[in-house]
C-alpha positions in Angstrom: -14.1 -18.8 17.0 -14.8 -16.2 19.7 -11.1 -16.2 20.6 -10.1 -15.7 17.0 -12.6 -12.9 16.6 -11.3 -11.2 19.8 -7.7 -11.5 18.6 -8.6 -10.1 15.2 -10.5 -7.2 16.9 -7.6 -6.5 19.2 -5.2 -6.5 16.2 -7.5 -4.1 14.3 -7.6 -1.8 17.3 -3.9 -1.7 17.5 -3.6 -1.2 13.7 -6.2 1.6 13.8 -4.3 3.6 16.5 -0.8 3.1 15.2 -1.7 3.6 11.5 -3.2 7.0 12.4 0.1 7.9 13.9 2.0 6.6 10.8 -0.2 8.4 8.4 0.4 11.6 10.4 4.1 11.0 10.3 4.0 10.3 6.5 2.0 13.5 5.8 4.3 15.5 8.0 7.3 14.2 6.1 5.6 15.1 2.8 4.7 18.6 4.0 8.3 19.3 5.2 10.2 17.7 2.4 8.0 19.2 -0.3 9.0 22.7 1.0 12.7 21.9 1.3 13.2 19.9 -2.0 12.3 20.4 -5.6 10.0 18.4 -7.9 13.2 17.4 -9.8 14.7 16.0 -6.6 11.7 13.7 -6.2 11.7 12.9 -9.9 15.3 11.8 -10.0 14.9 9.4 -7.0 11.6 8.2 -8.5 13.4 7.4 -11.8 15.7 5.0 -9.9 13.1 3.4 -7.6 10.9 2.8 -10.6 13.6 0.5 -12.0 15.4 -1.1 -9.0 12.2 -1.4 -6.9 11.7 -4.8 -8.6 14.6 -6.1 -6.4 12.4 -5.5 -3.3 9.9 -8.0 -4.7 12.7 -10.5 -5.5 14.4 -10.4 -2.1 11.1 -11.3 -0.4 10.0 -13.9 -3.0 6.6 -14.1 -1.3 8.3 -16.0 1.6 7.1 -13.5 4.2 3.4 -14.1 3.2 4.0 -17.9 3.0 5.4 -17.9 6.6 2.4 -15.9 7.8 -0.1 -18.1 6.0 1.5 -21.4 7.2 -0.5 -23.3 9.8 2.7 -24.6 11.4 6.4 -23.5 11.2 9.3 -25.4 12.7 12.4 -23.7 14.0 14.4 -25.2 11.2 12.1 -23.8 8.6 12.2 -20.5 10.3 16.0 -20.5 10.2 16.2 -21.5 6.6 13.7 -18.9 5.6 15.9 -16.2 7.2 18.9 -17.3 5.2 16.9 -17.6 2.0 15.6 -14.0 2.3 19.1 -12.7 3.3 20.6 -14.5 0.2 17.9 -13.2 -2.0 18.3 -9.7 -0.6 22.1 -9.8 -1.2 21.6 -11.0 -4.8 19.0 -8.3 -5.4 21.3 -5.6 -4.1 24.2 -6.7 -6.3 21.9 -6.9 -9.3 20.6 -3.4 -8.6 24.1 -2.0 -8.3 25.2 -3.7 -11.5 22.2 -2.2 -13.3 23.4 1.3 -12.5 25.1 2.1 -15.9 22.0 0.8 -17.8 19.7 3.0 -15.8 22.0 6.0 -16.4 22.0 5.2 -20.2 18.3 4.6 -20.3 17.4 7.9 -18.9 20.4 9.8 -20.3 20.9 11.1 -16.7 24.4 10.7 -15.2 23.2 11.9 -11.7 21.3 8.6 -11.3 24.3 6.3 -10.9 25.3 7.2 -7.3 21.7 7.0 -6.2 21.4 3.4 -7.6 24.5 2.3 -5.7 23.4 3.9 -2.4 20.0 2.4 -2.5 21.2 -1.1 -3.5 22.3 -1.8 0.0 18.8 -1.4 1.3 17.8 -4.7 -0.2 20.4 -6.6 1.9 19.1 -5.0 5.1 15.4 -5.5 4.3 16.2 -9.1 3.3 17.5 -9.8 6.8 14.4 -8.1 8.3 11.9 -10.1 6.2 11.4 -13.1 8.5 11.6 -11.1 11.7 8.7 -9.0 10.5 6.8 -12.1 9.4 7.3 -13.7 12.8 5.6 -10.8 14.5 2.7 -10.9 11.9 2.3 -14.6 12.2 2.1 -14.6 16.0 -0.2 -11.5 15.9 2.2 -9.4 18.0 0.7 -6.2 16.6 1.9 -3.9 19.3 5.6 -4.8 18.7 5.1 -4.6 15.0 3.5 -1.2 15.3 6.2 0.1 17.5 8.9 -0.9 15.1 7.0 0.7 12.2 6.4 4.0 14.0 9.9 4.4 15.5 11.7 3.5 12.3 9.6 5.9 10.3 10.0 8.8 12.8 13.8 8.4 12.9 14.0 8.2 9.1 11.9 11.4 8.7 14.0 13.3 11.2 17.2 12.3 9.4 15.8 13.3 6.0 14.5 16.6 7.3 17.8 17.4 8.9 19.8 16.6 5.7 17.3 18.6 3.6 17.7 21.6 5.8 21.5 21.2 5.5 21.2 21.4 1.7 21.7 17.7 0.9 19.0 17.8 -1.8 17.9 14.5 -3.2 20.3 12.7 -0.8 17.9 13.4 2.0 15.4 11.1 0.3 18.0 8.4 -0.2 19.1 8.6 3.5 15.5 8.4 4.5 15.1 5.0 2.9 18.4 3.7 4.3 17.6 4.8 7.8 14.1 3.3 7.7 15.5 -0.1 6.7 18.2 -0.1 9.4 16.1 1.0 12.3 13.2 -1.4 11.4 15.6 -4.3 11.4 17.1 -3.4 14.8 13.7 -2.9 16.3 12.3 -6.2 15.0 15.3 -8.2 16.2 14.9 -6.8 19.7 11.1 -7.6 19.6 11.5 -11.2 18.3 14.5 -12.0 20.5 15.7 -14.7 18.1 18.9 -15.3 16.2 19.1 -17.9 13.4 21.4 -20.8 13.6 23.3 -22.1 10.6 21.1 -23.4 7.8 19.6 -26.9 8.1 20.3 -28.9 5.0 17.7 -31.5 5.9 14.8 -29.0 6.2 13.2 -28.3 2.8 11.5 -25.1 1.9 9.7 -26.3 -1.2 6.2 -25.6 0.1 7.1 -22.1 1.0 8.7 -21.3 -2.4 5.7 -22.9 -4.1 3.3 -20.7 -2.3 5.6 -17.7 -2.4 6.2 -18.0 -6.1 2.6 -17.2 -6.8 2.7 -14.2 -4.4 6.0 -13.0 -6.0 4.5 -13.2 -9.5 1.4 -11.2 -8.4 3.6 -8.5 -6.7 5.9 -8.3 -9.7 3.1 -7.7 -12.1 1.6 -5.0 -9.8 5.0 -3.4 -9.5 5.5 -3.6 -13.3 2.3 -1.7 -13.9 3.3 1.1 -11.5 6.9 1.3 -12.7 6.1 1.3 -16.5 3.9 4.4 -16.0 6.6 6.2 -14.0 9.4 5.3 -16.4 7.3 6.4 -19.4 6.5 9.7 -17.8 10.2 10.2 -16.8 11.4 9.3 -20.3 8.8 11.3 -22.2 7.9 14.2 -20.0 11.1 14.6 -17.9 12.1 14.5 -14.2 10.0 17.5 -13.1 6.7 16.0 -14.5 7.6 12.7 -12.9 8.2 14.6 -9.7 4.6 16.0 -9.9 3.2 12.5 -10.7 5.3 10.9 -7.9 3.9 13.3 -5.3 0.3 12.8 -6.5 0.8 9.0 -6.4 2.4 9.1 -3.0 -0.4 11.3 -1.7 -2.7 8.4 -2.8 -0.5 5.6 -1.6 0.5 7.0 1.8 -2.9 6.2 3.4 -3.3 3.1 1.3 0.1 1.7 2.3 -0.5 2.6 5.9 -3.9 0.8 5.9 -3.6 -2.1 3.4 -0.3 -3.6 4.5 -1.1 -3.6 8.3 -4.6 -4.7 7.6 -3.2 -7.6 5.7 -1.2 -8.5 8.8 -4.5 -8.8 10.7 -6.8 -10.1 7.9 -4.6 -12.8 6.4 -3.9 -14.9 9.6 -7.5 -14.4 10.6 -9.0 -15.5 7.3 -6.4 -18.3 7.0 -7.7 -19.9 10.2 -11.3 -20.0 9.0 -10.5 -20.7 5.3 -12.1 -24.2 5.5 -15.2 -23.1 7.5 -17.9 -22.6 4.9 -20.1 -20.6 7.2 -17.5 -18.4 9.0 -15.3 -17.6 6.1 -17.9 -15.6 4.0 -19.0 -13.8 7.2 -15.4 -12.7 7.9 -14.9 -11.6 4.3 -18.1 -9.5 4.4 -16.9 -7.7 7.5 -13.5 -7.0 5.9 -15.2 -5.6 2.8 -17.4 -3.3 4.9 -14.2 -1.7 6.3 -12.8 -1.3 2.9 -16.0 0.2 1.4 -16.9 2.6 4.2 -13.4 3.3 5.5 -10.7 3.6 2.9 -13.2 4.0 0.0 -15.0 7.0 1.5 -11.8 8.6 2.7 -10.4 8.5 -0.9 -13.6 9.8 -2.5 -13.7 12.8 -0.1 -9.9 13.4 -0.6 -10.5 13.5 -4.4 -13.1 16.2 -3.9 -10.6 18.2 -1.7 -7.6 17.7 -4.0 -6.8 21.4 -4.5 -6.9 22.6 -0.9 -5.2 19.3 0.1 -2.4 19.9 -2.3 -2.0 23.5 -1.1 -1.8 22.5 2.6 0.5 19.5 1.9 2.9 20.9 -0.7 2.3 24.6 -1.3 1.4 26.6 -4.5 4.3 25.5 -6.6 2.9 22.0 -6.5 -0.6 22.9 -7.8 -0.2 20.7 -10.9 -0.4 17.7 -8.5 -4.1 18.5 -7.6 -6.0 17.3 -10.7 -3.8 14.3 -11.1 -4.3 13.3 -7.4 -8.1 13.7 -7.7 -8.3 11.2 -10.5 -5.8 8.8 -8.9 -7.8 8.9 -5.7 -11.0 7.9 -7.6 -9.1 4.9 -9.0 -7.9 4.2 -5.5 -11.4 3.5 -4.4 -11.6 0.5 -6.8 -8.0 -0.4 -6.0 -9.0 -0.8 -2.3 -12.1 -2.9 -3.2 -9.9 -5.2 -5.4 -7.7 -5.9 -2.4 -10.5 -8.0 -0.8 -10.2 -10.6 -3.6 -6.4 -10.7 -3.1 -6.9 -11.5 0.6 -9.4 -14.3 -0.3 -6.9 -15.9 -2.7 -4.1 -15.8 -0.1 -6.2 -17.1 2.8 -7.3 -20.1 0.6 -3.7 -20.7 -0.4 -4.6 -20.2 -4.1 -1.7 -18.1 -5.2 -1.5 -19.9 -8.6 -5.0 -18.7 -9.7 -4.2 -15.3 -8.4 -1.0 -15.2 -10.5 -2.7 -16.5 -13.6 -5.4 -13.8 -13.3 -2.8 -11.0 -13.0 -0.7 -12.4 -15.8 -3.7 -11.6 -18.1 -5.0 -8.5 -16.3 -1.9 -6.5 -15.5 -0.6 -6.1 -19.0 -4.0 -4.9 -20.2 -4.0 -2.4 -17.3 -0.5 -1.2 -18.4 -1.7 -0.6 -21.9 -4.8 1.3 -20.6 -2.6 3.6 -18.5 0.0 4.3 -21.2 -2.8 5.0 -23.7 -3.4 8.2 -21.7 0.2 9.4 -22.0 -0.5 11.7 -25.1 -2.7 13.7 -22.8 0.0 14.1 -20.2 -0.2 13.3 -16.5 -3.9 13.6 -16.3 -4.3 11.1 -19.1 -2.2 8.5 -17.3 -4.3 9.2 -14.1 -7.5 8.5 -16.0 -6.0 5.3 -17.4 -5.3 4.3 -13.8 -8.9 4.9 -12.9 -10.3 2.8 -15.8 -7.8 0.0 -15.2 -8.5 -0.5 -11.6 -12.3 -0.3 -12.1 -12.1 -3.1 -14.6 -9.7 -5.1 -12.4 -12.1 -4.9 -9.5 -14.9 -6.4 -11.5 -12.7 -9.2 -13.1 -11.0 -10.1 -9.8 -14.3 -10.5 -7.9 -15.8 -12.7 -10.7 -12.6 -14.8 -10.8 -12.3 -15.3 -7.0 -15.9 -16.3 -6.8 -15.4 -18.9 -9.6 -12.2 -20.2 -8.1 -13.1 -20.4 -4.4 -16.9 -20.8 -4.4 -17.3 -17.6 -2.3 -20.6 -15.9 -3.2 -19.5 -12.6 -4.8 -22.9 -11.2 -5.7 -23.4 -9.9 -2.1 -19.9 -8.4 -2.3 -20.7 -6.6 -5.5 -24.0 -5.3 -4.1 -22.4 -3.9 -0.9 -19.5 -2.3 -2.8 -21.8 -0.7 -5.4 -24.1 0.6 -2.7 -21.1 2.1 -0.8 -19.6 3.7 -3.9 -22.8 5.1 -5.5 -24.8 6.1 -2.5 -22.0 7.1 0.0 -18.5 7.6 -1.5 -19.5 9.5 -4.7 -22.0 11.9 -3.1 -19.7 12.6 -0.2 -16.8 13.4 -2.6 -19.1 15.6 -4.8 -20.3 17.5 -1.7 -16.8 18.1 -0.5 -15.8 19.4 -3.9 -18.9 21.6 -4.3 -18.4 23.3 -1.0 -14.7 24.2 -1.5 -15.2 25.4 -5.1 -17.8 27.9 -4.0 -15.6 29.4 -1.3 -12.4 31.5 -1.5 -11.1 30.7 2.0 -7.7 29.6 3.3 -7.0 26.0 2.1 -7.0 24.6 5.6 -10.5 26.0 6.3 -11.7 24.6 3.0 -10.4 21.2 4.0 -12.4 21.3 7.2 -15.6 22.6 5.7 -15.3 20.1 2.8 -14.8 17.3 5.2 -17.8 18.3 7.2 -19.9 18.5 4.1 -18.9 14.9 3.2 -19.8 13.7 6.7 -23.2 15.5 6.5 -24.0 13.7 3.2 -23.0 10.3 4.8 -25.2 11.0 7.8 -28.2 12.0 5.5 -27.8 8.9 3.3 -27.6 6.7 6.4 -30.8 8.2 7.7 -32.7 7.7 4.5 -31.3 4.4 3.2 -31.7 1.4 5.5 -29.1 -0.9 3.9 -26.5 1.9 4.2 -27.5 2.4 7.8 -27.1 -1.3 8.4 -23.7 -1.3 6.8 -22.5 1.6 8.9 -23.8 0.0 12.1 -21.8 -3.1 11.2 -18.7 -1.0 10.6 -19.1 0.9 13.9 -19.6 -2.4 15.8 -16.3 -3.7 14.5 -14.7 -0.3 15.3 -16.0 -0.3 18.9 -14.9 -3.9 19.4 -11.4 -3.0 18.0 -11.1 0.0 20.3 -12.1 -2.0 23.4 -9.6 -4.7 22.5 -6.8 -2.4 21.2 
């Protein structure tokens, strides 16, 4: 148990350092490209990815998660999983390319066709990369995984920026995605040092597809919820409005994607190894939730309060319509982060079926809630996002408690304490400070962030449970840094 804890702490330390670098790169990319490209450029690419992004889910089929969660994996299974993902990626790419005329007709936008065809090849490349990345995750080789992520992202950003400066327009965004996929594959092949043999006909993959099918269904439903909103905005409000929404959504998802996915790489194998230990499992879950509550949750709440200066620093004045949309999306992101904990519990316990059945009921309701805000424009959709993820968090915790036997009342208490006593006051303080000042946006960001930190410190000094929570978070952080 101590060895597992040390490994998890070491992984968390590596994730912390590398993800700070990745977030910095992502933000740098957003700053540079927002000044070189137009909202319409982002909107046109978003129209395509909202539709064909489903192929990204299909080419994986949940097999990457199944490989990570598996307690044992033979070389034959590993080989067959590679060919399965490559075949799925190829099929997904061909299907995306074939859908090009339908996408053009659906949006009444002829410029989308070449974008679809160019991006369809990414699915083949990422399909080949799926099991290489899974191998690094499963063996907890976090440094190699982090190196691949950072290098591929840096090269892709440089390529996109160079093309944008050269006047390539939206093709800079297309090239960024292609470059990212190619470099990541090359880096992971070098790190793993393994090449697949020909498929083994006598090695079945039934258990992986059974597990992965539940994961695929869950991811497809989550993707559908995101994409329906984007497609509805693009169809009803146009490419420019979708460009604003896309930047607001990406400003939310950049830190979430750079935290949630790598944390899953640490959390899932760790929780999977203690899934049958009735004493250790709840303890590990509680630690994971503390990081979500007092890490990502507080960050998003403060970011919501600083939406206007953050938008000005990141994108410039012509992107100001992004600010109110991002503020509301970030508030919803707090509950989105909390809901991820239930997802990790389901995966660690191998209960992808109950997770899928939950989302088959919940996600359509969430879509309806988000689309109900469309008559009020982008801000209405953002408020629908907030309400939908708050309700999903409550339902997901109740369901995971019922299905797994994990006591969720302590999880609800900790999360509510963090949101009501820490995240919300810190966000309000950050907003109050910046709205009273008329200073350069960067200075407002610094002062607002300091105001949020001051509130957190004051609450910790006055409220013992909050102080205890923060001590626990700091302990995990110190351990991670020592081991990182």
